[in-house]
C-alpha positions in Angstrom: 74.6 122.0 85.9 76.8 121.0 88.8 80.6 121.2 88.5 82.4 117.9 88.3 83.4 116.6 91.8 82.9 119.9 93.6 82.9 120.2 97.4 79.3 118.8 97.5 80.0 115.9 95.2 77.3 113.2 95.7 75.5 115.4 98.2 72.0 116.4 97.0 70.4 118.0 100.0 71.3 120.7 102.6 71.1 118.1 105.4 73.4 115.7 103.4 76.0 118.5 103.0 75.9 119.4 106.7 76.2 115.8 107.7 79.2 115.1 105.5 81.1 118.4 106.1 80.4 118.8 109.8 80.3 115.2 111.0 81.5 112.4 108.7 84.4 114.1 106.9 86.2 114.8 110.2 86.2 111.3 111.4 89.4 109.2 111.4 89.6 106.1 109.3 89.6 102.6 110.7 90.5 100.5 107.7 89.9 97.1 109.3 90.5 95.0 106.2 93.1 95.7 103.5 95.9 94.0 101.7 98.7 96.5 102.3 102.2 95.1 102.6 103.4 95.3 106.3 107.0 95.6 105.2 106.2 98.6 103.0 104.5 100.2 106.0 107.4 99.4 108.4 110.0 100.8 106.0 107.9 103.9 105.4 108.2 103.3 101.7 108.3 106.2 99.2 107.2 105.3 95.7 109.4 106.1 92.7 106.6 107.3 90.4 102.8 107.4 89.9 102.7 104.1 88.0 104.3 102.3 90.9 102.0 103.6 93.6 98.9 103.6 91.4 99.1 100.6 89.0 101.3 98.1 90.8 99.1 95.2 92.1 95.8 97.0 91.3 93.8 94.3 89.4 90.8 96.7 89.4 92.7 98.9 87.0 94.2 96.0 85.1 90.8 94.6 84.2 89.7 97.9 82.7 92.9 98.4 80.8 92.5 95.0 79.1 88.9 95.9 78.3 90.2 99.0 76.6 92.4 96.9 74.3 95.7 97.6 76.2 98.3 94.9 75.7 99.4 92.8 78.7 102.9 94.2 78.3 101.5 97.6 79.5 99.3 96.1 82.1 101.3 93.6 84.2 104.6 93.0 82.4 107.9 94.9 82.1 107.0 98.0 80.1 108.4 101.3 81.2 106.4 103.0 84.1 105.6 106.1 82.0 104.2 103.9 79.2 102.0 102.0 81.7 100.8 105.3 83.1 100.0 106.6 79.6 98.0 103.3 78.9 96.0 104.0 82.1 95.5 107.7 80.9 94.1 106.4 77.7 91.7 104.2 79.6 90.4 106.7 82.2 88.2 108.8 79.8 86.4 105.5 78.9 85.6 104.8 82.5 82.7 107.3 83.0 80.1 105.4 85.0 82.7 103.1 86.7 83.8 104.0 90.3 87.4 104.0 89.1 86.7 107.2 87.3 85.7 108.8 90.6 88.5 107.2 92.6 91.1 108.2 90.1 90.2 111.9 90.3 89.6 111.9 94.1 93.1 110.5 94.5 94.7 113.1 92.2 92.9 115.8 94.2 93.5 114.6 97.7 97.1 113.6 97.4 98.5 115.7 94.6 96.2 118.8 94.5 95.6 118.1 90.8 92.1 119.1 89.8 92.4 118.3 86.1 90.8 115.3 84.6 93.2 112.6 83.5 93.3 111.9 79.8 96.1 111.4 77.2 96.5 115.2 76.7 96.8 116.1 80.4 98.7 113.0 81.4 102.4 114.2 80.8 101.9 117.2 83.0 100.1 115.2 85.7 102.9 112.6 85.6 105.5 115.3 86.1 103.7 117.1 88.9 102.7 113.9 90.8 106.2 112.5 90.6 107.8 115.7 91.9 105.5 115.5 94.9 106.2 111.8 95.4 109.9 112.5 95.5 109.8 115.5 97.9 106.6 115.8 99.9 106.8 114.1 103.3 103.0 113.6 103.1 103.5 111.0 100.4 105.6 108.5 102.3 103.5 105.7 103.8 103.6 107.4 107.3 102.8 110.7 105.7 99.8 109.3 103.8 98.5 107.8 107.0 98.8 111.1 108.8 97.4 113.1 105.9 94.3 110.9 105.6 93.8 110.6 109.4 94.1 106.8 109.4 93.7 105.5 112.9 94.3 101.8 112.1 94.8 99.4 109.3 94.2 95.6 109.4 96.5 93.8 107.1 95.9 90.2 105.8 98.4 87.7 107.2 99.0 84.0 106.8 99.0 81.9 110.1 102.6 80.8 109.4 103.8 84.4 109.0 106.4 85.5 111.4 104.8 89.0 111.6 108.3 90.4 111.6 107.3 93.7 110.1 104.4 94.1 112.6 107.0 93.6 115.3 109.3 96.2 113.8 106.4 98.7 113.7 105.8 98.1 117.4 109.5 98.8 118.2 109.4 102.0 116.2 106.7 103.4 118.5 106.3 107.2 118.4 109.2 107.4 116.0 107.2 105.5 113.4 103.5 106.3 112.9 100.5 106.9 115.1 98.5 104.6 112.9 98.1 101.1 114.3 98.9 98.3 111.9 97.0 95.2 113.1 97.6 91.7 111.7 94.5 89.7 110.6 94.5 85.9 110.7 93.8 84.5 107.2 93.9 80.6 107.3 92.7 79.9 103.8 95.7 77.7 103.0 94.9 75.2 105.8 91.2 75.2 104.9 91.8 74.5 101.2 92.8 70.9 101.6 92.6 70.1 97.9 95.4 72.5 96.9 98.5 70.6 95.6 100.8 72.3 98.1 98.7 71.5 101.2 101.1 69.0 102.8 104.0 71.4 102.2 102.0 74.2 103.8 101.2 72.1 106.9 104.9 71.5 107.4 105.6 75.2 107.1 102.8 75.9 109.7 104.4 73.4 112.0 107.7 75.1 111.7 106.2 78.5 112.6 104.5 76.9 115.7 107.8 75.1 116.7 106.4 71.6 116.3 105.9 68.8 113.8 102.4 68.3 112.6 101.6 64.7 112.0 98.0 64.4 113.1 94.8 66.4 113.4 95.5 66.9 117.1 98.9 68.3 116.3 97.3 70.6 113.7 94.7 72.0 116.1 97.4 72.6 118.8 99.6 74.4 116.2 96.6 76.6 115.1 95.9 77.5 118.8 99.6 78.4 119.2 99.5 80.7 116.1 96.2 82.3 117.2 97.8 83.0 120.6 100.8 84.6 118.8 98.7 86.7 116.6 96.6 87.8 119.6 99.8 89.0 121.4 100.7 90.9 118.2 97.5 92.9 118.4 95.2 90.8 116.1 91.5 91.5 116.5 90.0 89.8 113.5 90.3 86.8 111.2 89.5 86.7 107.5 88.3 83.9 105.3 88.0 84.0 101.5 85.5 81.3 100.6 84.3 80.2 97.1 81.1 79.1 98.9 79.7 78.7 102.4 80.6 75.1 103.4 78.6 72.9 105.7 79.0 69.1 106.0 79.6 66.9 109.1 80.0 63.2 109.7 79.2 60.9 106.8 76.4 59.2 108.8 74.8 62.5 109.8 71.7 63.8 108.0 72.5 66.3 105.2 72.7 69.7 106.8 72.5 68.2 110.3 71.3 70.3 113.1 73.8 70.5 116.1 71.9 67.9 118.1 72.0 65.5 115.1 75.8 65.6 114.7 77.9 62.7 115.8 80.9 64.8 116.9 83.2 62.0 117.8 82.7 60.3 114.4 83.1 63.7 112.6 86.4 64.3 114.3 87.6 60.7 113.6 86.7 61.1 109.9 88.4 64.5 109.8 91.6 63.0 111.2 91.5 60.3 108.5 90.9 62.9 105.8 93.9 64.9 107.1 96.2 61.9 107.3 95.4 61.0 103.6 96.0 64.6 102.5 99.4 64.6 104.2 100.2 61.6 102.0 99.3 63.7 98.9 95.9 62.0 98.4 92.9 64.1 97.3 89.7 64.0 99.4 86.5 63.9 97.4 84.1 66.8 97.4 82.1 65.8 100.4 85.2 65.0 102.5 86.7 68.4 101.5 83.6 70.2 102.5 83.4 68.3 105.8 87.1 69.2 106.4 86.4 72.9 105.8 83.4 72.9 108.1 85.3 71.1 110.9 88.3 73.5 110.7 86.1 76.6 110.5 84.0 75.4 113.4 87.2 74.9 115.4 88.6 78.3 114.4 85.3 80.1 115.1 85.4 78.9 118.7 88.9 80.0 119.1 88.1 83.5 117.8 85.1 83.7 120.2 87.4 82.9 123.1 89.8 85.8 122.0 87.0 88.2 121.3 88.1 88.5 117.6 85.7 89.1 114.7 85.4 86.5 112.0 85.1 87.9 108.5 83.6 85.6 105.9 84.0 86.7 102.2 81.9 84.5 99.9 80.7 84.2 96.3 84.0 85.0 94.5 84.4 82.8 91.4 88.2 82.9 91.1 90.8 82.3 88.3 88.2 81.9 85.5 90.7 82.3 82.7 92.9 79.3 83.2 95.5 80.4 80.6 95.8 83.8 82.2 96.1 82.2 85.6 98.9 79.9 84.4 100.7 82.9 82.9 100.1 85.6 85.6 99.0 83.8 88.7 96.2 84.7 91.2 94.8 88.2 92.0 95.6 89.6 88.5 92.0 90.5 87.5 90.4 87.2 86.3 87.9 86.7 89.1 84.1 87.2 89.0 81.0 87.1 91.1 79.7 83.6 91.8 76.0 82.8 91.9 75.9 79.7 94.2 73.5 79.3 97.1 74.7 80.9 100.4 72.0 81.2 103.1 71.2 77.6 104.1 74.7 76.3 104.8 75.8 79.6 106.3 72.8 79.3 108.6 73.8 75.8 109.7 77.4 76.9 110.3 76.4 79.9 112.5 73.8 77.7 114.3 76.5 75.2 115.2 78.7 77.9 116.7 75.8 79.4 118.6 74.8 75.9 119.9 78.3 75.4 121.2 78.3 78.8 122.9 81.2 79.8 120.6 79.7 82.2 118.1 82.2 85.0 117.5 81.5 88.4 116.1 80.9 87.8 112.4 81.0 90.1 109.4 79.3 88.6 106.3 80.4 89.8 102.8 79.4 88.8 99.3 80.2 90.2 95.9 76.9 89.0 94.5 74.1 91.5 95.4 71.6 88.7 95.5 73.1 87.6 98.8 72.5 90.9 100.7 68.9 90.1 101.8 69.6 86.5 102.9 72.8 87.6 104.8 71.1 90.6 106.4 68.1 88.7 107.6 70.3 85.7 108.7 72.4 88.1 110.8 69.3 89.1 112.8 68.8 85.4 113.8 72.1 85.4 115.8 72.4 88.9 117.3 71.7 87.7 120.8 74.5 86.8 123.2 75.4 83.1 123.6 74.6 81.8 127.1 77.1 83.3 129.6 78.2 86.1 127.2 77.7 89.8 127.4 75.6 91.1 124.5 77.6 92.9 121.7 75.8 95.6 119.7 75.8 94.7 116.0 77.6 91.4 116.8 76.7 89.9 113.4 77.3 92.4 110.5 76.3 92.7 106.9 79.7 93.8 105.6 80.4 96.7 103.4 79.9 96.4 99.7 82.9 94.5 98.5 85.0 94.2 95.4 82.7 94.4 92.4 80.0 96.1 94.5 82.0 99.0 96.0 80.4 101.5 93.7 77.4 103.9 94.3 74.7 101.4 93.4 76.3 98.7 95.5 76.9 100.9 98.5 73.4 102.3 98.4 72.0 98.8 98.1 73.9 97.5 101.1 73.0 100.5 103.2 69.3 100.3 102.3 69.1 96.5 102.9 70.8 96.8 106.2 68.5 99.7 107.2 65.4 97.8 106.1 66.2 94.6 108.0 68.4 95.6 110.9 70.3 98.4 112.6 72.1 100.6 110.2 73.2 102.7 113.1 75.4 99.8 114.4 77.1 99.3 111.0 80.9 99.2 111.2 81.2 101.0 107.9 83.7 101.1 105.0 87.0 99.3 104.3 89.3 99.6 101.4 90.1 95.9 100.7 93.0 97.3 98.7 96.7 96.8 98.0 97.2 100.6 97.3 98.2 103.2 99.7 96.2 105.8 97.7 92.9 104.0 98.4 91.7 106.1 101.4 89.4 108.4 99.4 87.2 105.4 99.1 86.2 106.1 102.7 85.3 109.6 101.6 83.3 108.2 98.7 81.4 105.9 101.1 80.8 108.7 103.6 79.3 111.0 101.0 77.0 108.3 99.8 75.9 107.5 103.4 75.3 111.1 104.2 73.3 111.6 101.0 71.0 108.8 102.0 70.5 110.1 105.6 70.0 113.6 104.3 67.4 112.5 101.7 65.5 110.6 104.5 65.4 113.9 106.5 64.4 115.9 103.5 61.5 113.6 102.7 60.3 113.4 106.2 61.3 109.8 106.6 63.7 110.7 109.4 63.5 113.6 111.9 65.0 116.9 110.9 67.4 116.5 113.8 71.0 117.2 112.8 72.5 116.0 116.1 70.7 112.7 115.9 71.8 112.1 112.3 75.3 113.5 112.7 75.8 111.0 115.6 74.8 108.2 113.3 77.1 109.4 110.5 80.0 109.6 112.9 79.3 106.2 114.3 79.2 104.5 110.9 82.2 106.4 109.6 84.5 105.4 112.4 83.3 105.1 116.0 81.3 101.8 115.6 84.4 100.1 114.1 86.6 101.5 116.8 84.3 99.9 119.4 83.6 96.7 117.5 87.3 95.9 117.0 88.5 97.0 120.5 90.6 94.5 122.3 89.2 92.8 125.4 90.6 94.0 128.7 
């Protein structure tokens, strides 16, 4: 019987072991999508205790604590940190089979040199040892964690109206700060979600950030261009969109799911201007108008991203805020979201076709938290890999993104890797991201790399790939880091 989480954890063949230890493990981390707080990075935050750094903001853990019968007081409310930690310690032994069981113990090992399993009996000693290291070890400040885990870059998630003050402070720190690049990412969800009750208020805020008053659609598009220019100057290389579904609707007189040559663009823009004007007055658009608005704005933004050379990340199929009473009490991102099961492929196809038709298709990364979407997305990506007229071809331009949220476990990662390998070029994959609010999440990259190397090693072992270490090691290095570094490189 293998020892739990030994040096060859998740590695089942000799080739897999070589690939991981000699190639993938040594690569830096390019964490191109996360939800880390830029202020905490710029201030090189040190956390007071293990509960703060481990449980604060982590809705993955909160869901499982609730499932274990832990009261909300010990999950998100004002209980003492040690009591919250002990509640987590009571939950961990129940997590076998869940990736959180592996992540928890990888994090204890990689950051705190603690090899014991966490349970109620071991918890007090682990609490004491971990807190002593948090208080004294320079490797456990934010900058120290970045250096320890060899983090080359992180991509935060930032609203278009954000001043990016803390990104600016990180730039001024230079070599006195951290060698890790902190790159802003443009997340315009609040301007796309026109039916939200604070939409008009947000438009005013966006106008202030752009130094203008937004009173018309033309004003809005000018302001968005201004903010995109600002983000670009601050180092942005990617946008991010969190979508309940993939929208596609154009002018009311157009055929449903119109092809680009069937779209009445002038009427579509005129109708969009009218929808916007009514929304500024506090009037709700209907479902078709809302979808047309989303499509228009995303089409506009996609073209702007293409001009900047940014990637456009599309996260779909999240069914959010399902428990309305919990949402009213605790707010968003507190563990009450689920995987949606709506259709994705057809409207996504029309949206990408429109951008390609216009010669404005940016690099796109497609993510879903419903595994049913992997094959449609992967095969759809292959329809748009070629360069638009006048463009230079980009290897792996359209990506099937890493297994996300409810799929970032062994089965989900293996499924994503195998679907991509079966339908496209796995060798061009930009690899793993944390999508996390926790500074302790970087062992998730190790987890992914071990799973990747195990698949590659098994292919070699079974004669499905050549017994060629250098060939497979190059592939492992590329997927672990080097593809992402190239894909997100800024234009000269």
